[in-house]
C-alpha positions as CSV (number, residue, x, y, z in Angstrom):
1,M,84.9,50.5,94.1
2,D,87.8,51.1,96.7
3,S,89.9,53.6,95.0
4,S,92.9,53.2,97.2
5,H,93.5,50.0,95.3
6,A,93.6,51.5,92.1
7,K,97.0,51.5,90.3
8,P,98.2,54.2,88.0
9,R,98.5,53.1,84.4
10,F,99.9,55.6,81.8
11,S,99.6,55.3,78.1
12,A,102.7,56.3,75.9
13,L,100.3,58.9,74.0
14,L,97.4,60.9,75.5
15,A,95.8,60.6,71.7
16,P,96.3,59.3,68.4
17,F,97.8,61.3,65.5
18,D,97.7,60.6,61.6
19,L,100.1,63.0,59.5
20,R,97.6,62.6,56.6
21,S,95.3,65.1,58.4
22,T,97.9,66.9,60.5
23,A,99.9,70.1,59.7
24,L,103.5,69.1,59.9
25,L,106.7,71.4,60.8
26,R,110.2,70.6,60.6
27,T,113.2,71.8,62.5
28,D,116.6,71.0,63.8
29,V,116.0,71.6,67.5
30,L,112.5,72.0,69.1
31,V,112.6,73.9,72.4
32,I,109.5,73.4,74.6
33,G,109.4,76.3,77.0
34,S,110.5,79.9,77.0
35,G,111.9,80.6,80.6
36,I,115.6,81.0,81.3
37,A,116.5,77.3,80.6
38,G,114.4,76.9,77.4
39,A,115.6,80.0,76.3
40,A,119.4,79.7,77.1
41,A,119.2,76.4,75.2
42,A,117.5,77.8,72.2
43,L,119.9,80.8,71.9
44,S,123.0,78.4,72.2
45,A,121.8,75.8,69.9
46,A,121.0,78.6,67.2
47,E,124.5,80.1,67.7
48,E,125.8,76.4,66.9
49,G,124.1,76.9,63.7
50,A,120.9,74.9,64.2
51,E,117.5,76.1,63.0
52,V,115.4,76.3,66.2
53,L,111.8,76.3,66.7
54,L,110.8,77.3,70.2
55,V,107.0,76.7,71.2
56,T,105.2,77.8,74.6
57,K,101.9,77.1,75.6
58,G,101.0,80.7,76.5
59,A,102.9,83.8,75.7
60,I,106.6,84.0,75.4
61,D,107.1,86.0,78.8
62,E,104.5,83.6,80.8
63,T,107.2,81.7,82.4
64,N,108.2,80.8,85.9
65,T,111.4,82.7,85.4
66,S,109.3,85.7,85.1
67,W,108.1,85.1,88.6
68,A,111.4,84.7,90.1
69,Q,112.3,87.2,92.8
70,G,115.4,86.5,94.6
71,G,118.2,86.3,92.0
72,I,121.1,84.3,90.9
73,A,123.9,83.0,93.3
74,V,127.5,83.8,92.4
75,V,130.6,84.3,94.5
76,Q,131.8,88.0,94.7
77,L,133.3,88.6,98.0
78,P,136.9,88.1,98.8
79,E,135.8,86.2,102.0
80,D,133.7,83.9,100.0
81,S,134.8,81.1,97.5
82,V,133.4,78.7,94.9
83,E,134.3,76.0,97.4
84,Q,132.2,77.5,100.3
85,H,129.2,77.8,97.4
86,V,129.6,74.1,96.7
87,A,129.7,73.3,100.3
88,D,126.4,75.2,101.1
89,T,124.7,73.5,98.1
90,L,125.7,70.0,99.3
91,R,124.8,70.6,102.7
92,V,121.6,71.9,101.9
93,G,121.0,69.0,99.4
94,A,121.1,66.7,102.3
95,G,123.5,64.1,101.1
96,I,122.2,63.0,97.6
97,A,123.3,66.1,95.4
98,D,126.0,65.2,93.0
99,E,129.1,66.9,94.0
100,D,130.7,66.8,90.5
101,I,127.7,68.7,89.1
102,V,127.6,71.1,91.8
103,R,131.0,72.1,91.4
104,A,130.7,72.3,87.5
105,I,127.6,74.7,87.8
106,V,128.8,76.9,90.7
107,S,132.1,77.3,89.0
108,D,130.3,78.7,85.7
109,A,128.3,81.4,87.8
110,K,130.4,84.4,86.8
111,K,130.3,83.4,83.0
112,A,126.4,83.0,83.5
113,I,126.1,86.4,84.9
114,S,128.3,87.9,81.8
115,W,126.4,86.3,79.5
116,L,123.0,87.5,80.7
117,E,124.5,91.0,81.0
118,E,125.7,90.8,77.4
119,L,121.9,90.1,76.7
120,G,121.1,93.3,78.2
121,T,120.1,92.1,81.6
122,A,120.6,94.8,84.2
123,F,121.5,93.8,87.7
124,D,121.4,96.1,90.7
125,R,125.0,97.8,91.2
126,H,126.1,99.9,94.1
127,D,126.9,103.0,91.6
128,G,123.3,102.8,90.3
129,G,123.6,100.5,87.4
130,E,126.9,100.9,85.4
131,Q,127.9,97.7,84.4
132,H,131.6,98.3,85.6
133,G,130.3,98.9,88.9
134,T,130.2,96.4,91.9
135,L,127.2,94.2,92.1
136,E,124.8,94.4,94.9
137,L,124.8,91.2,97.0
138,S,121.8,89.8,99.2
139,R,122.0,86.8,101.5
140,E,119.4,84.2,101.3
141,G,118.5,80.9,103.3
142,G,121.4,78.3,103.5
143,H,124.0,80.6,102.3
144,T,127.2,81.4,104.5
145,H,127.7,84.6,102.5
146,P,125.8,87.3,100.7
147,R,126.3,86.0,97.1
148,V,122.8,86.7,95.5
149,V,122.8,89.1,92.7
150,H,119.2,90.7,91.7
151,S,117.4,93.4,89.8
152,N,115.2,96.1,91.0
153,G,115.3,94.6,94.5
154,A,113.2,91.4,94.0
155,A,112.2,91.6,90.7
156,T,115.1,89.7,89.0
157,G,113.1,87.3,87.0
158,Q,111.0,89.8,85.0
159,E,114.3,91.7,84.2
160,I,115.8,88.5,82.9
161,Q,112.8,87.3,81.0
162,R,112.7,90.7,79.1
163,A,116.4,90.4,78.2
164,L,115.7,86.8,77.0
165,V,112.6,87.6,75.0
166,Q,114.4,90.2,73.1
167,A,117.3,88.0,72.3
168,L,115.0,85.3,71.1
169,R,112.7,87.4,68.8
170,A,116.0,89.1,67.4
171,H,117.9,85.8,66.6
172,P,117.9,85.0,62.7
173,R,117.8,81.1,63.4
174,I,115.0,81.1,66.1
175,T,111.4,80.9,65.3
176,V,109.0,81.5,68.3
177,R,105.5,79.9,68.0
178,P,103.4,80.8,71.2
179,Q,100.0,79.1,72.1
180,V,101.0,75.7,71.1
181,F,100.6,73.1,74.0
182,V,102.6,70.0,73.6
183,R,100.6,66.9,74.1
184,D,102.8,64.3,73.5
185,L,106.4,63.4,72.4
186,V,107.1,61.1,69.7
187,L,109.5,58.1,69.3
188,R,110.8,56.0,66.6
189,K,112.8,53.1,66.9
190,G,113.6,54.3,70.6
191,R,114.6,57.8,69.7
192,C,112.9,60.9,70.4
193,V,112.0,62.6,66.8
194,G,109.5,65.2,67.6
195,A,106.1,66.2,69.2
196,V,102.4,66.7,68.7
197,G,100.8,69.7,70.0
198,L,97.7,71.7,70.0
199,E,97.8,75.0,68.6
200,D,95.1,77.8,69.7
201,G,92.8,78.6,66.9
202,H,90.0,80.9,66.5
203,R,87.3,78.7,67.6
204,E,89.0,75.5,68.9
205,P,92.5,73.9,69.1
206,T,94.2,72.3,66.0
207,E,96.6,69.4,66.0
208,L,100.1,70.2,65.1
209,A,102.9,67.8,64.4
210,I,106.7,68.8,64.7
211,E,109.6,66.7,63.3
212,A,113.0,67.5,65.1
213,G,116.4,66.2,65.0
214,S,116.3,66.7,68.8
215,V,114.0,67.9,71.4
216,I,114.6,70.0,74.4
217,V,112.0,70.1,77.2
218,A,112.1,73.2,79.4
219,T,108.6,73.6,80.6
220,G,109.0,74.7,84.1
221,G,107.6,73.4,87.4
222,T,104.6,71.7,88.9
223,G,103.4,73.7,91.6
224,Q,99.7,73.5,90.6
225,I,99.4,70.3,91.8
226,F,98.8,71.7,95.5
227,R,96.4,74.0,96.9
228,E,98.8,76.6,98.0
229,T,101.6,77.5,95.5
230,T,103.9,80.5,94.6
231,N,103.7,79.2,90.9
232,P,101.6,80.6,88.0
233,T,98.7,78.7,86.6
234,G,100.6,77.2,84.0
235,A,103.2,75.5,86.1
236,S,101.3,72.0,85.7
237,G,104.1,69.6,85.5
238,D,103.9,69.1,81.7
239,G,107.4,68.2,81.2
240,A,108.0,65.6,83.8
241,A,104.8,63.9,82.4
242,L,105.9,64.2,79.0
243,C,109.2,62.6,79.6
244,F,107.8,60.0,81.6
245,R,105.3,58.9,79.1
246,A,107.9,58.9,76.6
247,G,110.0,56.3,78.6
248,A,112.5,58.6,80.1
249,R,113.9,58.1,83.6
250,L,112.7,60.5,86.2
251,V,114.5,60.7,89.7
252,D,114.0,62.6,92.9
253,C,110.2,63.0,92.6
254,E,109.5,62.9,96.2
255,F,111.3,66.2,96.8
256,V,109.0,69.3,96.6
257,Q,110.3,72.5,98.1
258,F,107.8,74.7,99.9
259,H,108.8,78.3,100.1
260,P,108.2,79.4,103.5
261,T,106.7,83.1,102.7
262,T,103.9,83.3,100.5
263,L,101.6,86.3,101.1
264,Y,98.4,84.8,102.5
265,I,95.2,86.9,102.4
266,A,91.9,84.8,101.9
267,G,90.6,85.1,98.4
268,A,93.5,86.8,97.0
269,S,96.2,85.2,94.4
270,R,99.2,83.8,96.4
271,F,102.3,86.1,95.9
272,L,105.9,84.9,97.1
273,I,107.4,87.3,99.5
274,S,111.2,86.9,98.6
275,E,113.9,85.4,101.0
276,V,115.8,88.6,100.2
277,V,113.5,90.3,102.7
278,R,114.6,87.9,105.4
279,G,117.9,88.5,104.3
280,A,117.7,92.2,104.9
281,G,116.3,91.4,108.5
282,A,113.0,90.7,108.6
283,V,111.8,88.0,111.2
284,L,108.8,85.4,111.4
285,R,106.4,86.1,114.3
286,D,103.4,84.3,115.5
287,R,99.9,85.9,116.3
288,H,101.3,86.4,119.9
289,G,104.6,88.3,118.5
290,E,106.8,85.4,119.4
291,R,109.7,84.5,117.0
292,V,109.0,81.6,115.1
293,M,112.5,80.5,114.4
294,T,114.2,80.9,117.9
295,G,115.5,77.6,118.9
296,A,114.5,75.9,115.5
297,H,117.9,76.1,113.5
298,P,121.3,77.9,114.3
299,L,120.5,80.2,111.0
300,Q,117.0,81.1,112.5
301,D,115.1,82.8,109.8
302,L,117.6,82.4,107.0
303,A,117.6,78.3,107.8
304,P,117.0,76.1,104.6
305,R,113.4,76.6,103.3
306,D,112.3,73.1,104.4
307,V,113.1,73.7,108.1
308,V,111.6,77.3,108.0
309,S,108.2,75.8,106.2
310,R,107.8,73.0,108.5
311,A,108.4,75.4,111.7
312,I,105.7,77.7,110.2
313,L,103.4,74.6,109.8
314,E,103.8,73.6,113.3
315,R,103.5,77.2,114.8
316,M,100.3,77.5,112.8
317,V,99.1,74.4,114.3
318,A,100.1,75.2,117.6
319,T,98.5,78.8,117.7
320,K,95.3,77.6,115.6
321,D,96.2,80.2,113.1
322,T,96.0,80.2,109.2
323,H,99.4,81.9,109.0
324,V,102.4,83.6,110.8
325,Y,103.6,87.2,110.1
326,L,106.9,88.6,108.5
327,D,107.9,91.4,110.6
328,L,110.2,94.2,108.6
329,K,110.7,96.5,111.4
330,D,114.2,95.7,112.0
331,V,115.3,95.8,108.2
332,A,118.1,98.6,107.7
333,G,116.8,100.9,105.2
334,D,113.4,101.8,103.6
335,P,111.8,98.6,102.5
336,H,109.5,100.4,100.0
337,A,112.7,101.4,98.1
338,M,114.3,98.0,98.6
339,F,111.5,95.9,97.6
340,P,109.3,98.0,95.3
341,S,107.5,95.0,93.8
342,I,106.6,93.5,97.1
343,A,105.4,97.0,98.5
344,R,103.3,97.5,95.5
345,I,101.3,94.4,96.1
346,C,101.2,94.7,99.7
347,S,99.7,98.1,99.3
348,T,96.7,97.0,97.3
349,F,95.8,95.5,100.8
350,D,96.6,98.5,102.6
351,L,99.7,96.9,104.2
352,D,102.6,99.1,104.6
353,L,105.8,97.2,104.7
354,A,107.6,99.6,107.2
355,K,104.9,99.3,109.8
356,D,102.6,96.3,109.1
357,P,103.4,92.7,109.6
358,I,102.9,90.7,106.6
359,P,100.6,87.4,106.9
360,V,102.5,84.6,105.1
361,R,102.4,80.8,105.0
362,P,104.1,78.2,103.3
363,G,103.4,77.3,99.4
364,A,104.7,74.7,97.0
365,H,107.5,76.6,95.1
366,Y,110.0,74.2,93.5
367,F,109.9,70.7,91.8
368,L,113.2,69.2,92.5
369,G,112.6,65.9,90.8
370,G,112.1,65.4,86.8
371,A,113.9,63.8,84.0
372,D,117.3,62.2,84.9
373,T,119.9,64.2,83.0
374,D,123.5,64.7,82.8
375,D,125.3,68.1,83.0
376,Q,124.3,68.8,79.1
377,G,120.7,67.8,79.7
378,R,120.7,64.5,78.1
379,T,118.0,62.1,79.3
380,S,117.8,58.2,79.0
381,V,115.9,58.7,75.7
382,P,118.2,59.5,72.7
383,G,117.2,62.7,71.1
384,L,115.5,63.9,74.2
385,F,116.9,66.5,76.5
386,A,115.5,68.2,79.5
387,V,116.6,71.3,81.3
388,G,115.5,73.4,84.3
389,E,112.9,72.5,86.6
390,A,111.5,69.9,84.5
391,A,115.0,68.1,84.8
392,A,117.0,66.6,87.7
393,S,120.5,67.2,87.0
394,G,121.7,66.4,90.5
395,L,122.6,70.0,91.5
396,H,120.0,70.3,94.0
397,G,119.6,66.7,95.8
398,A,116.8,66.9,98.4
399,N,116.4,70.4,98.7
400,R,117.5,73.4,96.8
401,L,119.8,76.2,98.0
402,A,118.2,79.5,97.4
403,S,119.0,81.1,93.8
404,N,120.8,78.3,92.7
405,S,117.8,77.5,90.1
406,L,118.3,80.4,87.9
407,L,122.0,79.7,87.9
408,E,121.4,76.0,86.7
409,G,119.0,77.1,84.0
410,T,121.8,79.3,82.3
411,V,124.7,77.3,82.8
412,V,123.0,74.0,81.9
413,G,120.8,75.5,79.7
414,L,123.7,76.9,77.4
415,D,125.4,73.3,77.5
416,C,122.4,71.9,76.6
417,G,121.7,73.7,73.7
418,K,125.2,73.1,72.2
419,A,124.7,69.2,72.8
420,A,121.2,69.3,71.3
421,A,122.6,70.9,67.9
422,T,125.3,68.4,67.7
423,Y,122.9,65.6,68.3
424,S,120.6,67.0,65.5
425,R,123.4,67.4,63.1
426,D,124.5,63.7,63.5
427,A,120.7,62.7,63.4
428,A,120.6,64.2,59.8
429,L,123.2,61.9,58.5
430,P,121.5,59.6,56.0
431,D,122.2,56.4,58.2
432,M,120.6,57.8,61.1
433,R,117.7,60.0,59.5
434,L,114.4,59.0,61.3
435,G,111.1,60.9,60.8
436,L,107.8,61.1,62.4
437,P,105.8,57.8,62.1
438,R,102.9,58.6,59.9
439,R,100.3,57.6,62.2
440,A,100.1,56.4,66.0
441,D,97.4,55.0,68.1
442,G,96.5,56.5,71.2
443,P,94.6,54.9,74.2
444,K,91.5,52.9,73.7
445,L,88.5,55.1,74.7
446,A,85.2,54.3,76.3
447,D,82.2,54.0,74.3
448,D,80.3,56.3,76.6
449,P,83.0,58.2,78.8
450,P,81.8,59.9,81.8
451,R,80.9,63.7,81.6
452,L,83.3,65.5,83.9
453,L,83.8,69.0,85.8
454,H,87.6,69.3,85.1
455,D,87.8,72.3,87.7
456,D,86.1,70.2,90.2
457,L,88.5,67.4,89.9
458,L,91.6,69.9,89.7
459,Y,90.5,71.5,93.1
460,A,90.0,67.8,94.6
461,L,93.4,66.9,93.5
462,K,95.2,70.1,94.6
463,S,93.5,69.7,98.2
464,L,94.3,66.0,98.2
465,M,98.1,66.6,97.6
466,W,98.5,69.4,100.1
467,R,96.8,67.4,102.7
468,Q,98.6,64.0,102.2
469,V,101.6,64.6,100.0
470,G,102.5,68.0,101.2
471,L,104.9,69.4,103.9
472,R,104.2,66.4,106.3
473,R,103.6,62.8,105.0
474,E,103.1,59.4,106.2
475,D,102.6,55.9,104.6
476,H,98.9,55.5,104.9
477,G,98.2,59.1,103.4
478,M,100.4,58.7,100.5
479,S,99.1,55.3,99.7
480,D,95.5,56.8,99.7
481,A,96.5,59.6,97.6
482,R,98.1,57.3,95.0
483,G,95.1,55.1,94.8
484,R,92.6,58.1,94.4
485,I,94.9,59.5,91.9
486,G,95.0,56.4,89.9
487,F,91.4,56.3,90.0
488,W,90.8,59.6,88.8
489,H,93.4,59.1,86.0
490,Q,91.7,56.1,84.8
491,Y,88.2,57.5,84.3
492,L,89.8,61.0,83.0
493,T,91.5,59.3,80.2
494,R,88.4,57.1,79.2
495,G,87.3,60.2,77.2
496,P,89.1,62.2,74.4
497,L,91.4,64.9,75.4
498,K,90.9,67.6,73.1
499,T,91.7,70.7,74.9
500,R,94.6,72.0,76.6
501,Q,92.8,72.0,80.0
502,A,92.2,68.3,79.8
503,C,95.7,67.5,79.0
504,E,97.0,69.8,81.7
505,L,94.8,67.8,84.2
506,V,96.2,64.4,82.9
507,N,99.8,65.7,83.4
508,M,99.2,66.9,86.9
509,L,97.4,63.7,88.0
510,T,100.7,61.9,86.4
511,V,103.2,63.9,88.2
512,S,101.0,63.6,91.6
513,A,101.2,60.0,91.1
514,L,105.0,60.3,90.5
515,V,105.4,62.4,93.7
516,A,103.4,59.9,95.8
517,E,105.0,57.0,94.7
518,S,108.4,58.1,95.3
519,G,107.6,59.3,98.6
520,L,106.3,56.1,99.5
521,Q,109.6,54.2,98.7
522,R,111.6,56.8,100.7
523,C,110.9,55.4,104.1
524,E,112.8,58.4,106.0
525,S,113.0,62.0,106.2
526,R,115.5,64.0,104.1
527,G,115.6,67.5,102.7
528,T,112.0,68.7,101.6
529,H,110.7,65.1,102.1
530,F,109.3,65.0,105.9
531,R,107.6,61.7,107.0
532,S,105.8,61.9,110.4
533,D,106.0,58.0,110.6
534,A,109.7,57.9,109.9
535,P,111.1,61.5,111.1
536,D,115.0,60.7,111.0
537,R,117.4,60.5,108.1
538,D,118.8,57.1,107.6
539,D,121.9,57.3,105.5
540,D,122.4,53.6,105.6
541,Q,119.4,52.8,103.5
542,F,118.6,55.7,101.7
543,C,121.5,57.9,101.0
544,R,120.7,57.2,97.3
545,R,118.2,58.5,94.8
546,I,115.0,57.0,93.8
547,F,114.3,56.5,90.0
548,L,111.1,56.0,88.2
549,E,110.2,54.7,84.9
550,R,106.9,53.9,82.9
551,A,106.7,50.1,82.8
552,G,105.5,48.1,80.0
553,D,102.0,47.7,81.3
554,G,102.1,51.6,81.9
555,A,102.7,51.2,85.7
556,I,105.5,53.3,87.6
557,H,108.5,51.2,88.2
558,G,110.9,52.3,90.9
559,E,114.1,51.5,92.3
560,L,116.9,52.8,94.4
561,G,120.2,53.9,93.0
562,P,123.3,52.7,94.4
563,L,124.4,53.5,97.9
564,R,126.8,56.5,98.2
565,A,128.7,58.5,100.9
566,P,126.5,61.5,101.8
567,S,128.2,64.4,100.2
568,D,127.2,66.9,102.7
569,E,129.3,65.2,105.2
570,L,132.3,65.1,102.9
571,V,132.4,68.7,103.0
572,S,131.6,69.6,106.6
């Protein structure tokens, strides 16, 4: 069989369920995910009076947020302004960021910082940490001014997650249930009414059904579909896959942001070297000591991440090397004190930040696509909300301005929680009440399904995506990738999916197919999406967003949204 002709088909459910033999929980609002977006939504919904059940497939602090280093973008300096932050975001978004969404989120940045501090988050301040002191600010790629607040140098996510976990555990209307992997969202009469998950047991996972007035998907990113990534192992695209199978409209799936500077040492886990290091004066050099970004962009080492990542890739090819080097010799100050977590990691490999160049290369970092939502996280499916990296609110467009993601998770998360609580109250009215169906059929299984080595298939997928749907793309490579993914998905789903590992692999195949499909439809280069066979930006045809939905036969249906004036030009 020629796998390139296989067309992906996706069922609405990964497996059947029957409430006669499945434990059932009920809640007003179900939140899936405990990072900054999910936690903010859960706390906000609970403050609105809703009973909230928050489930997470690992421990409550195992999130992408915990790994975030840089910080949160917020205007503080008198020479800076909200309008300039908006302009920077739109410019980096390459014409398809939603200007209204951008302005609304950026305008609430100070409120977001205040809310996080009220929870107990300690941001770095010039007076040593007193809350009335002046916030320390860093500058990152794409920003025209220093405006990134941080904690412990480059360990912002850990501090935010600590405060969020403490608040979640303390709230009387929030129940946290870890080690629950949500396998399927369940619809009834076109509305999302709950979910079915697998809860870790002593011997094997057990099925768990959850009935909810509203569901918030906040599962984080999907970096694990690529061989090189900054994301933790749990970033398997579960949220985007769940929403897609449930019939929600997805958007911007071709846009995957690669972080330019991931610590690269053969055999070692990848570790992100935060952009604040370059903001403090570090520069990129190749094996010959030549600067990588000279002449590549006016902002040089602080150019937008897609520009820096591709420049690094091109220099790696030109010098026949596996990486480039981050040189901190010109950083003003002691890098050990400025970046303690990065210094600690590097020291385990006998690398001294103050003296030794750090080997780095790009890695998949942030999935810009996801469920198409409004500014309160509503998807196209009633009762289903999405927020954070699982959603595409319109803030980022074709590329993400550094440190806007934690901002989005906080601002939209808080609004999403309120909206979901309100929807849940309305859904409880007698004429609107819908519970889970008593049973539902899953896909038809083969009598003799193939025996598979899931780890081998996962490695094949990650390598395929890195080669053919990564930093540089072209039509033939993406078409071939889409076909292979469809073939792999077809035979993987012929057998029962009884474990989290198997379901995660299906989710990764699903999201990979969405990325390839959307990339094929965008026949230009824009933001993080670069096609070597169409290297120019084409505003006449493609200054619009690509929407994907699951068709009735399970295929991916895509269409271009309406043409719009490129918003980055409107503010230039």
